[in-house]
PDB file with SEQRES, HELIX, SHEET and CRYST1 records, atoms N, CA, C and O in Angstrom:
SEQRES   1 A   82  MET THR ASP LYS PRO ILE GLY THR VAL SER ASN TYR PHE          
SEQRES   2 A   82  GLU HIS VAL ASP VAL ILE ALA VAL LYS LEU ASN ALA PRO          
SEQRES   3 A   82  LEU LYS VAL GLY ASP LYS ILE ARG VAL VAL GLY GLY ASP          
SEQRES   4 A   82  VAL ASP PHE GLU ASN THR VAL LYS GLY MET GLN ILE GLN          
SEQRES   5 A   82  HIS GLU ALA VAL LYS SER ALA LYS LYS GLY ASP GLU VAL          
SEQRES   6 A   82  GLY ILE LYS VAL SER GLU LYS ALA ARG LYS GLY TYR LYS          
SEQRES   7 A   82  VAL PHE LYS VAL                                              
SHEET    1 AA1 2 LEU A  27  LYS A  28  0                                        
SHEET    2 AA1 2 SER A  58  ALA A  59 -1                                        
SHEET    1 AA2 8 VAL A  40  THR A  45  0                                        
SHEET    2 AA2 8 LYS A  32  GLY A  37 -1                                        
SHEET    3 AA2 8 LYS A  78  LYS A  81 -1                                        
SHEET    4 AA2 8 LYS A   4  PHE A  13 -1                                        
SHEET    5 AA2 8 VAL A  18  LEU A  23 -1                                        
SHEET    6 AA2 8 GLU A  64  LYS A  68 -1                                        
SHEET    7 AA2 8 MET A  49  ILE A  51 -1                                        
SHEET    8 AA2 8 GLU A  54  VAL A  56 -1                                        
CRYST1    1.000    1.000    1.000  90.00  90.00  90.00 P 1           1          
ATOM      1  N   MET A   1     -44.427  48.683  80.179  1.00  0.00           N  
ATOM      2  CA  MET A   1     -43.911  48.287  81.496  1.00  0.00           C  
ATOM      3  C   MET A   1     -42.388  48.682  81.491  1.00  0.00           C  
ATOM      4  O   MET A   1     -41.627  48.398  80.567  1.00  0.00           O  
ATOM      5  N   THR A   2     -42.022  49.382  82.648  1.00  0.00           N  
ATOM      6  CA  THR A   2     -40.591  49.755  82.850  1.00  0.00           C  
ATOM      7  C   THR A   2     -39.947  48.489  83.525  1.00  0.00           C  
ATOM      8  O   THR A   2     -40.529  47.600  84.148  1.00  0.00           O  
ATOM      9  N   ASP A   3     -38.522  48.628  83.235  1.00  0.00           N  
ATOM     10  CA  ASP A   3     -37.809  47.503  83.864  1.00  0.00           C  
ATOM     11  C   ASP A   3     -37.670  47.659  85.417  1.00  0.00           C  
ATOM     12  O   ASP A   3     -37.480  48.747  85.961  1.00  0.00           O  
ATOM     13  N   LYS A   4     -37.785  46.468  86.074  1.00  0.00           N  
ATOM     14  CA  LYS A   4     -37.765  46.464  87.551  1.00  0.00           C  
ATOM     15  C   LYS A   4     -36.419  46.141  88.091  1.00  0.00           C  
ATOM     16  O   LYS A   4     -35.820  45.106  87.798  1.00  0.00           O  
ATOM     17  N   PRO A   5     -35.935  47.112  88.936  1.00  0.00           N  
ATOM     18  CA  PRO A   5     -34.496  46.825  89.494  1.00  0.00           C  
ATOM     19  C   PRO A   5     -34.616  45.519  90.416  1.00  0.00           C  
ATOM     20  O   PRO A   5     -35.494  45.374  91.267  1.00  0.00           O  
ATOM     21  N   ILE A   6     -33.714  44.687  90.155  1.00  0.00           N  
ATOM     22  CA  ILE A   6     -33.717  43.393  90.949  1.00  0.00           C  
ATOM     23  C   ILE A   6     -32.364  43.219  91.705  1.00  0.00           C  
ATOM     24  O   ILE A   6     -32.289  42.341  92.565  1.00  0.00           O  
ATOM     25  N   GLY A   7     -31.421  43.917  91.460  1.00  0.00           N  
ATOM     26  CA  GLY A   7     -30.146  43.643  92.067  1.00  0.00           C  
ATOM     27  C   GLY A   7     -28.954  44.505  91.499  1.00  0.00           C  
ATOM     28  O   GLY A   7     -29.073  45.376  90.637  1.00  0.00           O  
ATOM     29  N   THR A   8     -27.800  44.127  92.113  1.00  0.00           N  
ATOM     30  CA  THR A   8     -26.449  44.687  91.737  1.00  0.00           C  
ATOM     31  C   THR A   8     -25.511  43.753  91.462  1.00  0.00           C  
ATOM     32  O   THR A   8     -25.401  42.746  92.162  1.00  0.00           O  
ATOM     33  N   VAL A   9     -24.761  43.984  90.445  1.00  0.00           N  
ATOM     34  CA  VAL A   9     -23.577  43.157  90.258  1.00  0.00           C  
ATOM     35  C   VAL A   9     -22.560  43.161  91.378  1.00  0.00           C  
ATOM     36  O   VAL A   9     -21.950  44.213  91.575  1.00  0.00           O  
ATOM     37  N   SER A  10     -22.292  42.041  92.181  1.00  0.00           N  
ATOM     38  CA  SER A  10     -21.272  42.109  93.171  1.00  0.00           C  
ATOM     39  C   SER A  10     -19.976  41.641  92.797  1.00  0.00           C  
ATOM     40  O   SER A  10     -18.985  41.856  93.496  1.00  0.00           O  
ATOM     41  N   ASN A  11     -19.942  40.955  91.631  1.00  0.00           N  
ATOM     42  CA  ASN A  11     -18.534  40.385  90.985  1.00  0.00           C  
ATOM     43  C   ASN A  11     -18.753  39.963  89.584  1.00  0.00           C  
ATOM     44  O   ASN A  11     -19.881  39.721  89.154  1.00  0.00           O  
ATOM     45  N   TYR A  12     -17.670  39.873  88.866  1.00  0.00           N  
ATOM     46  CA  TYR A  12     -17.762  39.478  87.550  1.00  0.00           C  
ATOM     47  C   TYR A  12     -16.554  38.479  87.409  1.00  0.00           C  
ATOM     48  O   TYR A  12     -15.436  38.802  87.811  1.00  0.00           O  
ATOM     49  N   PHE A  13     -16.809  37.243  86.820  1.00  0.00           N  
ATOM     50  CA  PHE A  13     -15.789  36.272  86.635  1.00  0.00           C  
ATOM     51  C   PHE A  13     -15.492  36.181  85.197  1.00  0.00           C  
ATOM     52  O   PHE A  13     -16.183  35.445  84.491  1.00  0.00           O  
ATOM     53  N   GLU A  14     -14.523  36.866  84.704  1.00  0.00           N  
ATOM     54  CA  GLU A  14     -14.319  37.009  83.317  1.00  0.00           C  
ATOM     55  C   GLU A  14     -13.848  35.689  82.606  1.00  0.00           C  
ATOM     56  O   GLU A  14     -14.105  35.596  81.406  1.00  0.00           O  
ATOM     57  N   HIS A  15     -13.195  34.680  83.214  1.00  0.00           N  
ATOM     58  CA  HIS A  15     -12.949  33.438  82.777  1.00  0.00           C  
ATOM     59  C   HIS A  15     -14.045  32.560  82.302  1.00  0.00           C  
ATOM     60  O   HIS A  15     -13.891  31.720  81.415  1.00  0.00           O  
ATOM     61  N   VAL A  16     -15.196  32.794  82.947  1.00  0.00           N  
ATOM     62  CA  VAL A  16     -16.411  32.070  82.655  1.00  0.00           C  
ATOM     63  C   VAL A  16     -17.588  32.863  82.275  1.00  0.00           C  
ATOM     64  O   VAL A  16     -18.653  32.297  82.030  1.00  0.00           O  
ATOM     65  N   ASP A  17     -17.459  34.170  82.210  1.00  0.00           N  
ATOM     66  CA  ASP A  17     -18.379  35.194  81.846  1.00  0.00           C  
ATOM     67  C   ASP A  17     -19.667  34.982  82.727  1.00  0.00           C  
ATOM     68  O   ASP A  17     -20.750  34.699  82.217  1.00  0.00           O  
ATOM     69  N   VAL A  18     -19.495  35.127  83.997  1.00  0.00           N  
ATOM     70  CA  VAL A  18     -20.549  34.896  85.059  1.00  0.00           C  
ATOM     71  C   VAL A  18     -20.580  36.215  85.829  1.00  0.00           C  
ATOM     72  O   VAL A  18     -19.549  36.752  86.234  1.00  0.00           O  
ATOM     73  N   ILE A  19     -21.726  36.682  86.003  1.00  0.00           N  
ATOM     74  CA  ILE A  19     -21.910  37.735  87.099  1.00  0.00           C  
ATOM     75  C   ILE A  19     -22.492  37.140  88.402  1.00  0.00           C  
ATOM     76  O   ILE A  19     -23.308  36.219  88.383  1.00  0.00           O  
ATOM     77  N   ALA A  20     -22.012  37.736  89.581  1.00  0.00           N  
ATOM     78  CA  ALA A  20     -22.697  37.379  90.777  1.00  0.00           C  
ATOM     79  C   ALA A  20     -23.616  38.634  91.089  1.00  0.00           C  
ATOM     80  O   ALA A  20     -23.221  39.800  91.089  1.00  0.00           O  
ATOM     81  N   VAL A  21     -24.829  38.228  91.338  1.00  0.00           N  
ATOM     82  CA  VAL A  21     -25.727  39.302  91.595  1.00  0.00           C  
ATOM     83  C   VAL A  21     -26.415  39.138  92.909  1.00  0.00           C  
ATOM     84  O   VAL A  21     -27.033  38.110  93.185  1.00  0.00           O  
ATOM     85  N   LYS A  22     -26.295  40.275  93.812  1.00  0.00           N  
ATOM     86  CA  LYS A  22     -27.110  40.286  95.183  1.00  0.00           C  
ATOM     87  C   LYS A  22     -28.546  40.767  94.775  1.00  0.00           C  
ATOM     88  O   LYS A  22     -28.812  41.853  94.260  1.00  0.00           O  
ATOM     89  N   LEU A  23     -29.399  39.794  95.087  1.00  0.00           N  
ATOM     90  CA  LEU A  23     -30.817  40.045  94.638  1.00  0.00           C  
ATOM     91  C   LEU A  23     -31.649  40.885  95.759  1.00  0.00           C  
ATOM     92  O   LEU A  23     -31.561  40.618  96.958  1.00  0.00           O  
ATOM     93  N   ASN A  24     -32.401  41.846  95.282  1.00  0.00           N  
ATOM     94  CA  ASN A  24     -33.333  42.565  96.160  1.00  0.00           C  
ATOM     95  C   ASN A  24     -34.778  42.316  95.597  1.00  0.00           C  
ATOM     96  O   ASN A  24     -35.689  43.083  95.907  1.00  0.00           O  
ATOM     97  N   ALA A  25     -34.977  41.283  94.800  1.00  0.00           N  
ATOM     98  CA  ALA A  25     -36.329  40.798  94.300  1.00  0.00           C  
ATOM     99  C   ALA A  25     -36.109  39.350  93.801  1.00  0.00           C  
ATOM    100  O   ALA A  25     -34.998  38.999  93.401  1.00  0.00           O  
ATOM    101  N   PRO A  26     -37.197  38.486  93.826  1.00  0.00           N  
ATOM    102  CA  PRO A  26     -37.109  37.259  93.091  1.00  0.00           C  
ATOM    103  C   PRO A  26     -36.671  37.220  91.767  1.00  0.00           C  
ATOM    104  O   PRO A  26     -36.911  38.187  91.045  1.00  0.00           O  
ATOM    105  N   LEU A  27     -35.960  36.086  91.263  1.00  0.00           N  
ATOM    106  CA  LEU A  27     -35.611  35.883  89.980  1.00  0.00           C  
ATOM    107  C   LEU A  27     -35.723  34.334  89.564  1.00  0.00           C  
ATOM    108  O   LEU A  27     -35.375  33.471  90.371  1.00  0.00           O  
ATOM    109  N   LYS A  28     -36.149  34.040  88.457  1.00  0.00           N  
ATOM    110  CA  LYS A  28     -36.066  32.522  88.138  1.00  0.00           C  
ATOM    111  C   LYS A  28     -35.533  32.339  86.703  1.00  0.00           C  
ATOM    112  O   LYS A  28     -35.472  33.271  85.902  1.00  0.00           O  
ATOM    113  N   VAL A  29     -35.128  30.995  86.416  1.00  0.00           N  
ATOM    114  CA  VAL A  29     -34.608  30.689  85.138  1.00  0.00           C  
ATOM    115  C   VAL A  29     -35.778  30.963  84.006  1.00  0.00           C  
ATOM    116  O   VAL A  29     -36.947  30.617  84.176  1.00  0.00           O  
ATOM    117  N   GLY A  30     -35.337  31.574  82.935  1.00  0.00           N  
ATOM    118  CA  GLY A  30     -36.256  31.979  81.990  1.00  0.00           C  
ATOM    119  C   GLY A  30     -36.609  33.366  81.974  1.00  0.00           C  
ATOM    120  O   GLY A  30     -37.151  33.837  80.974  1.00  0.00           O  
ATOM    121  N   ASP A  31     -36.333  34.143  83.085  1.00  0.00           N  
ATOM    122  CA  ASP A  31     -36.636  35.583  83.136  1.00  0.00           C  
ATOM    123  C   ASP A  31     -35.634  36.287  82.268  1.00  0.00           C  
ATOM    124  O   ASP A  31     -34.573  35.737  81.972  1.00  0.00           O  
ATOM    125  N   LYS A  32     -35.943  37.480  81.859  1.00  0.00           N  
ATOM    126  CA  LYS A  32     -35.084  38.227  81.005  1.00  0.00           C  
ATOM    127  C   LYS A  32     -34.524  39.345  81.957  1.00  0.00           C  
ATOM    128  O   LYS A  32     -35.212  39.962  82.770  1.00  0.00           O  
ATOM    129  N   ILE A  33     -33.166  39.521  81.741  1.00  0.00           N  
ATOM    130  CA  ILE A  33     -32.554  40.532  82.682  1.00  0.00           C  
ATOM    131  C   ILE A  33     -31.850  41.678  81.740  1.00  0.00           C  
ATOM    132  O   ILE A  33     -31.590  41.454  80.558  1.00  0.00           O  
ATOM    133  N   ARG A  34     -31.609  42.750  82.292  1.00  0.00           N  
ATOM    134  CA  ARG A  34     -30.844  43.811  81.645  1.00  0.00           C  
ATOM    135  C   ARG A  34     -29.785  44.218  82.614  1.00  0.00           C  
ATOM    136  O   ARG A  34     -30.052  44.368  83.807  1.00  0.00           O  
ATOM    137  N   VAL A  35     -28.558  44.405  82.116  1.00  0.00           N  
ATOM    138  CA  VAL A  35     -27.476  44.831  82.923  1.00  0.00           C  
ATOM    139  C   VAL A  35     -27.066  46.259  82.460  1.00  0.00           C  
ATOM    140  O   VAL A  35     -26.856  46.460  81.264  1.00  0.00           O  
ATOM    141  N   VAL A  36     -26.959  47.152  83.283  1.00  0.00           N  
ATOM    142  CA  VAL A  36     -26.711  48.518  82.915  1.00  0.00           C  
ATOM    143  C   VAL A  36     -25.616  49.289  83.834  1.00  0.00           C  
ATOM    144  O   VAL A  36     -25.823  49.467  85.034  1.00  0.00           O  
ATOM    145  N   GLY A  37     -24.637  49.656  83.294  1.00  0.00           N  
ATOM    146  CA  GLY A  37     -23.561  50.390  84.045  1.00  0.00           C  
ATOM    147  C   GLY A  37     -22.437  50.866  83.119  1.00  0.00           C  
ATOM    148  O   GLY A  37     -22.121  50.213  82.124  1.00  0.00           O  
ATOM    149  N   GLY A  38     -21.850  51.990  83.454  1.00  0.00           N  
ATOM    150  CA  GLY A  38     -20.853  52.681  82.572  1.00  0.00           C  
ATOM    151  C   GLY A  38     -21.234  52.819  81.193  1.00  0.00           C  
ATOM    152  O   GLY A  38     -22.206  53.542  80.975  1.00  0.00           O  
ATOM    153  N   ASP A  39     -20.607  52.217  80.127  1.00  0.00           N  
ATOM    154  CA  ASP A  39     -21.095  52.230  78.829  1.00  0.00           C  
ATOM    155  C   ASP A  39     -21.746  50.966  78.460  1.00  0.00           C  
ATOM    156  O   ASP A  39     -21.933  50.726  77.267  1.00  0.00           O  
ATOM    157  N   VAL A  40     -22.110  50.131  79.377  1.00  0.00           N  
ATOM    158  CA  VAL A  40     -22.613  48.717  79.142  1.00  0.00           C  
ATOM    159  C   VAL A  40     -24.182  48.842  79.250  1.00  0.00           C  
ATOM    160  O   VAL A  40     -24.686  49.483  80.172  1.00  0.00           O  
ATOM    161  N   ASP A  41     -24.893  48.253  78.346  1.00  0.00           N  
ATOM    162  CA  ASP A  41     -26.358  48.091  78.552  1.00  0.00           C  
ATOM    163  C   ASP A  41     -26.763  46.969  77.576  1.00  0.00           C  
ATOM    164  O   ASP A  41     -26.889  47.213  76.376  1.00  0.00           O  
ATOM    165  N   PHE A  42     -26.980  45.667  78.118  1.00  0.00           N  
ATOM    166  CA  PHE A  42     -27.381  44.565  77.298  1.00  0.00           C  
ATOM    167  C   PHE A  42     -28.425  43.732  78.195  1.00  0.00           C  
ATOM    168  O   PHE A  42     -28.586  43.834  79.412  1.00  0.00           O  
ATOM    169  N   GLU A  43     -29.037  42.954  77.371  1.00  0.00           N  
ATOM    170  CA  GLU A  43     -30.049  42.129  77.941  1.00  0.00           C  
ATOM    171  C   GLU A  43     -29.677  40.516  77.710  1.00  0.00           C  
ATOM    172  O   GLU A  43     -29.004  40.159  76.743  1.00  0.00           O  
ATOM    173  N   ASN A  44     -30.132  39.685  78.597  1.00  0.00           N  
ATOM    174  CA  ASN A  44     -29.681  38.364  78.602  1.00  0.00           C  
ATOM    175  C   ASN A  44     -31.039  37.530  79.217  1.00  0.00           C  
ATOM    176  O   ASN A  44     -31.704  37.966  80.157  1.00  0.00           O  
ATOM    177  N   THR A  45     -31.288  36.415  78.603  1.00  0.00           N  
ATOM    178  CA  THR A  45     -32.316  35.569  79.250  1.00  0.00           C  
ATOM    179  C   THR A  45     -31.479  34.686  80.201  1.00  0.00           C  
ATOM    180  O   THR A  45     -30.376  34.236  79.892  1.00  0.00           O  
ATOM    181  N   VAL A  46     -32.115  34.469  81.423  1.00  0.00           N  
ATOM    182  CA  VAL A  46     -31.433  33.691  82.374  1.00  0.00           C  
ATOM    183  C   VAL A  46     -31.674  32.203  81.981  1.00  0.00           C  
ATOM    184  O   VAL A  46     -32.784  31.680  82.072  1.00  0.00           O  
ATOM    185  N   LYS A  47     -30.567  31.561  81.540  1.00  0.00           N  
ATOM    186  CA  LYS A  47     -30.620  30.103  81.091  1.00  0.00           C  
ATOM    187  C   LYS A  47     -30.381  29.152  82.258  1.00  0.00           C  
ATOM    188  O   LYS A  47     -30.792  27.992  82.251  1.00  0.00           O  
ATOM    189  N   GLY A  48     -29.647  29.741  83.334  1.00  0.00           N  
ATOM    190  CA  GLY A  48     -29.366  28.988  84.485  1.00  0.00           C  
ATOM    191  C   GLY A  48     -28.734  29.796  85.518  1.00  0.00           C  
ATOM    192  O   GLY A  48     -28.063  30.779  85.208  1.00  0.00           O  
ATOM    193  N   MET A  49     -28.918  29.420  86.800  1.00  0.00           N  
ATOM    194  CA  MET A  49     -28.493  30.166  87.912  1.00  0.00           C  
ATOM    195  C   MET A  49     -27.743  29.285  88.889  1.00  0.00           C  
ATOM    196  O   MET A  49     -28.072  28.099  88.939  1.00  0.00           O  
ATOM    197  N   GLN A  50     -26.841  29.699  89.615  1.00  0.00           N  
ATOM    198  CA  GLN A  50     -26.205  28.932  90.706  1.00  0.00           C  
ATOM    199  C   GLN A  50     -26.279  29.756  92.108  1.00  0.00           C  
ATOM    200  O   GLN A  50     -26.302  30.985  92.175  1.00  0.00           O  
ATOM    201  N   ILE A  51     -26.307  29.028  93.015  1.00  0.00           N  
ATOM    202  CA  ILE A  51     -26.192  29.578  94.385  1.00  0.00           C  
ATOM    203  C   ILE A  51     -25.154  28.721  95.046  1.00  0.00           C  
ATOM    204  O   ILE A  51     -25.359  27.519  95.212  1.00  0.00           O  
ATOM    205  N   GLN A  52     -24.057  29.301  95.425  1.00  0.00           N  
ATOM    206  CA  GLN A  52     -22.899  28.414  96.131  1.00  0.00           C  
ATOM    207  C   GLN A  52     -22.650  27.188  95.251  1.00  0.00           C  
ATOM    208  O   GLN A  52     -22.656  26.075  95.778  1.00  0.00           O  
ATOM    209  N   HIS A  53     -22.439  27.323  93.981  1.00  0.00           N  
ATOM    210  CA  HIS A  53     -22.104  26.333  93.025  1.00  0.00           C  
ATOM    211  C   HIS A  53     -23.167  25.206  92.789  1.00  0.00           C  
ATOM    212  O   HIS A  53     -22.866  24.159  92.215  1.00  0.00           O  
ATOM    213  N   GLU A  54     -24.386  25.463  93.245  1.00  0.00           N  
ATOM    214  CA  GLU A  54     -25.488  24.544  93.074  1.00  0.00           C  
ATOM    215  C   GLU A  54     -26.478  25.102  92.122  1.00  0.00           C  
ATOM    216  O   GLU A  54     -26.905  26.240  92.316  1.00  0.00           O  
ATOM    217  N   ALA A  55     -26.874  24.408  91.124  1.00  0.00           N  
ATOM    218  CA  ALA A  55     -27.885  24.816  90.044  1.00  0.00           C  
ATOM    219  C   ALA A  55     -29.162  25.041  90.862  1.00  0.00           C  
ATOM    220  O   ALA A  55     -29.508  24.226  91.717  1.00  0.00           O  
ATOM    221  N   VAL A  56     -29.832  26.111  90.604  1.00  0.00           N  
ATOM    222  CA  VAL A  56     -31.233  26.437  91.079  1.00  0.00           C  
ATOM    223  C   VAL A  56     -32.038  26.976  90.091  1.00  0.00           C  
ATOM    224  O   VAL A  56     -31.504  27.673  89.229  1.00  0.00           O  
ATOM    225  N   LYS A  57     -33.325  26.757  90.066  1.00  0.00           N  
ATOM    226  CA  LYS A  57     -34.379  27.279  89.126  1.00  0.00           C  
ATOM    227  C   LYS A  57     -34.900  28.697  89.545  1.00  0.00           C  
ATOM    228  O   LYS A  57     -35.364  29.439  88.679  1.00  0.00           O  
ATOM    229  N   SER A  58     -34.836  29.074  90.809  1.00  0.00           N  
ATOM    230  CA  SER A  58     -35.350  30.291  91.182  1.00  0.00           C  
ATOM    231  C   SER A  58     -34.485  30.726  92.474  1.00  0.00           C  
ATOM    232  O   SER A  58     -33.876  29.946  93.206  1.00  0.00           O  
ATOM    233  N   ALA A  59     -34.552  32.123  92.606  1.00  0.00           N  
ATOM    234  CA  ALA A  59     -33.851  32.551  93.975  1.00  0.00           C  
ATOM    235  C   ALA A  59     -34.754  33.715  94.470  1.00  0.00           C  
ATOM    236  O   ALA A  59     -35.596  34.245  93.746  1.00  0.00           O  
ATOM    237  N   LYS A  60     -34.521  34.061  95.720  1.00  0.00           N  
ATOM    238  CA  LYS A  60     -35.420  34.987  96.350  1.00  0.00           C  
ATOM    239  C   LYS A  60     -34.565  36.243  96.743  1.00  0.00           C  
ATOM    240  O   LYS A  60     -33.340  36.297  96.640  1.00  0.00           O  
ATOM    241  N   LYS A  61     -35.355  37.218  97.194  1.00  0.00           N  
ATOM    242  CA  LYS A  61     -34.603  38.425  97.772  1.00  0.00           C  
ATOM    243  C   LYS A  61     -33.585  38.087  98.761  1.00  0.00           C  
ATOM    244  O   LYS A  61     -33.848  37.272  99.645  1.00  0.00           O  
ATOM    245  N   GLY A  62     -32.437  38.652  98.680  1.00  0.00           N  
ATOM    246  CA  GLY A  62     -31.361  38.373  99.634  1.00  0.00           C  
ATOM    247  C   GLY A  62     -30.360  37.306  99.240  1.00  0.00           C  
ATOM    248  O   GLY A  62     -29.315  37.135  99.868  1.00  0.00           O  
ATOM    249  N   ASP A  63     -30.747  36.519  98.071  1.00  0.00           N  
ATOM    250  CA  ASP A  63     -29.784  35.575  97.629  1.00  0.00           C  
ATOM    251  C   ASP A  63     -28.749  36.180  96.774  1.00  0.00           C  
ATOM    252  O   ASP A  63     -28.943  37.233  96.166  1.00  0.00           O  
ATOM    253  N   GLU A  64     -27.604  35.486  96.726  1.00  0.00           N  
ATOM    254  CA  GLU A  64     -26.557  35.958  95.730  1.00  0.00           C  
ATOM    255  C   GLU A  64     -26.483  34.897  94.694  1.00  0.00           C  
ATOM    256  O   GLU A  64     -26.175  33.758  95.046  1.00  0.00           O  
ATOM    257  N   VAL A  65     -26.735  35.162  93.460  1.00  0.00           N  
ATOM    258  CA  VAL A  65     -26.689  34.041  92.414  1.00  0.00           C  
ATOM    259  C   VAL A  65     -25.625  34.437  91.396  1.00  0.00           C  
ATOM    260  O   VAL A  65     -25.260  35.597  91.203  1.00  0.00           O  
ATOM    261  N   GLY A  66     -25.155  33.340  90.753  1.00  0.00           N  
ATOM    262  CA  GLY A  66     -24.354  33.410  89.601  1.00  0.00           C  
ATOM    263  C   GLY A  66     -25.035  33.221  88.386  1.00  0.00           C  
ATOM    264  O   GLY A  66     -25.761  32.230  88.309  1.00  0.00           O  
ATOM    265  N   ILE A  67     -24.926  34.132  87.225  1.00  0.00           N  
ATOM    266  CA  ILE A  67     -25.573  34.045  86.113  1.00  0.00           C  
ATOM    267  C   ILE A  67     -24.699  34.148  84.936  1.00  0.00           C  
ATOM    268  O   ILE A  67     -23.931  35.109  84.888  1.00  0.00           O  
ATOM    269  N   LYS A  68     -24.711  33.284  83.974  1.00  0.00           N  
ATOM    270  CA  LYS A  68     -23.860  33.370  82.781  1.00  0.00           C  
ATOM    271  C   LYS A  68     -24.370  34.732  81.878  1.00  0.00           C  
ATOM    272  O   LYS A  68     -25.551  34.987  81.643  1.00  0.00           O  
ATOM    273  N   VAL A  69     -23.367  35.429  81.493  1.00  0.00           N  
ATOM    274  CA  VAL A  69     -23.884  36.604  80.598  1.00  0.00           C  
ATOM    275  C   VAL A  69     -23.136  36.595  79.340  1.00  0.00           C  
ATOM    276  O   VAL A  69     -22.185  35.827  79.193  1.00  0.00           O  
ATOM    277  N   SER A  70     -23.561  37.508  78.307  1.00  0.00           N  
ATOM    278  CA  SER A  70     -22.984  37.503  76.992  1.00  0.00           C  
ATOM    279  C   SER A  70     -21.786  38.593  77.028  1.00  0.00           C  
ATOM    280  O   SER A  70     -20.816  38.504  76.275  1.00  0.00           O  
ATOM    281  N   GLU A  71     -21.923  39.476  77.838  1.00  0.00           N  
ATOM    282  CA  GLU A  71     -20.916  40.611  77.732  1.00  0.00           C  
ATOM    283  C   GLU A  71     -20.372  40.858  79.082  1.00  0.00           C  
ATOM    284  O   GLU A  71     -20.944  40.395  80.068  1.00  0.00           O  
ATOM    285  N   LYS A  72     -19.245  41.597  79.180  1.00  0.00           N  
ATOM    286  CA  LYS A  72     -18.577  41.962  80.438  1.00  0.00           C  
ATOM    287  C   LYS A  72     -19.462  42.935  81.164  1.00  0.00           C  
ATOM    288  O   LYS A  72     -20.177  43.768  80.605  1.00  0.00           O  
ATOM    289  N   ALA A  73     -19.345  42.750  82.501  1.00  0.00           N  
ATOM    290  CA  ALA A  73     -19.974  43.608  83.344  1.00  0.00           C  
ATOM    291  C   ALA A  73     -19.109  43.882  84.632  1.00  0.00           C  
ATOM    292  O   ALA A  73     -18.266  43.032  84.916  1.00  0.00           O  
ATOM    293  N   ARG A  74     -19.227  44.870  85.349  1.00  0.00           N  
ATOM    294  CA  ARG A  74     -18.468  45.250  86.559  1.00  0.00           C  
ATOM    295  C   ARG A  74     -19.197  45.407  87.756  1.00  0.00           C  
ATOM    296  O   ARG A  74     -20.398  45.676  87.740  1.00  0.00           O  
ATOM    297  N   LYS A  75     -18.499  45.245  88.866  1.00  0.00           N  
ATOM    298  CA  LYS A  75     -19.097  45.394  90.178  1.00  0.00           C  
ATOM    299  C   LYS A  75     -19.785  46.707  90.287  1.00  0.00           C  
ATOM    300  O   LYS A  75     -19.247  47.737  89.880  1.00  0.00           O  
ATOM    301  N   GLY A  76     -21.026  46.687  90.855  1.00  0.00           N  
ATOM    302  CA  GLY A  76     -21.730  47.900  91.008  1.00  0.00           C  
ATOM    303  C   GLY A  76     -22.804  48.172  89.915  1.00  0.00           C  
ATOM    304  O   GLY A  76     -23.716  48.958  90.171  1.00  0.00           O  
ATOM    305  N   TYR A  77     -22.731  47.542  88.685  1.00  0.00           N  
ATOM    306  CA  TYR A  77     -23.618  47.583  87.702  1.00  0.00           C  
ATOM    307  C   TYR A  77     -24.931  47.224  88.204  1.00  0.00           C  
ATOM    308  O   TYR A  77     -24.989  46.451  89.160  1.00  0.00           O  
ATOM    309  N   LYS A  78     -26.086  47.724  87.638  1.00  0.00           N  
ATOM    310  CA  LYS A  78     -27.423  47.527  88.133  1.00  0.00           C  
ATOM    311  C   LYS A  78     -27.952  46.462  87.199  1.00  0.00           C  
ATOM    312  O   LYS A  78     -27.684  46.355  86.002  1.00  0.00           O  
ATOM    313  N   VAL A  79     -28.836  45.602  88.008  1.00  0.00           N  
ATOM    314  CA  VAL A  79     -29.508  44.490  87.108  1.00  0.00           C  
ATOM    315  C   VAL A  79     -31.031  44.612  87.152  1.00  0.00           C  
ATOM    316  O   VAL A  79     -31.651  44.654  88.214  1.00  0.00           O  
ATOM    317  N   PHE A  80     -31.561  44.662  86.037  1.00  0.00           N  
ATOM    318  CA  PHE A  80     -33.062  44.837  86.049  1.00  0.00           C  
ATOM    319  C   PHE A  80     -33.833  43.583  85.529  1.00  0.00           C  
ATOM    320  O   PHE A  80     -33.205  42.770  84.851  1.00  0.00           O  
ATOM    321  N   LYS A  81     -35.133  43.376  85.798  1.00  0.00           N  
ATOM    322  CA  LYS A  81     -35.894  42.384  85.251  1.00  0.00           C  
ATOM    323  C   LYS A  81     -36.785  43.030  84.089  1.00  0.00           C  
ATOM    324  O   LYS A  81     -37.560  43.963  84.300  1.00  0.00           O  
ATOM    325  N   VAL A  82     -36.617  42.521  83.024  1.00  0.00           N  
ATOM    326  CA  VAL A  82     -37.320  43.142  81.756  1.00  0.00           C  
ATOM    327  C   VAL A  82     -38.753  42.610  81.564  1.00  0.00           C  
ATOM    328  O   VAL A  82     -39.434  43.001  80.616  1.00  0.00           O  
TER     329      VAL A  82                                                      
END                                                                             
């Protein structure tokens, strides 16, 4: 199975290692994501998500979610569901 594109990084908050992702497909806690852009290519399991500083278990297309990640990412990087 190939990775499915689910969104784009719209912001990165370095002080808390969180990416903001504008979703074009649903995503839920427990899903595995892959962030790709520039010389960055890493995978993370979604351990938690927030929408407007509120914890959520799932998000739908069109939502913008915050997800804690293990590595730096930049605006415009692509996010895939693995």
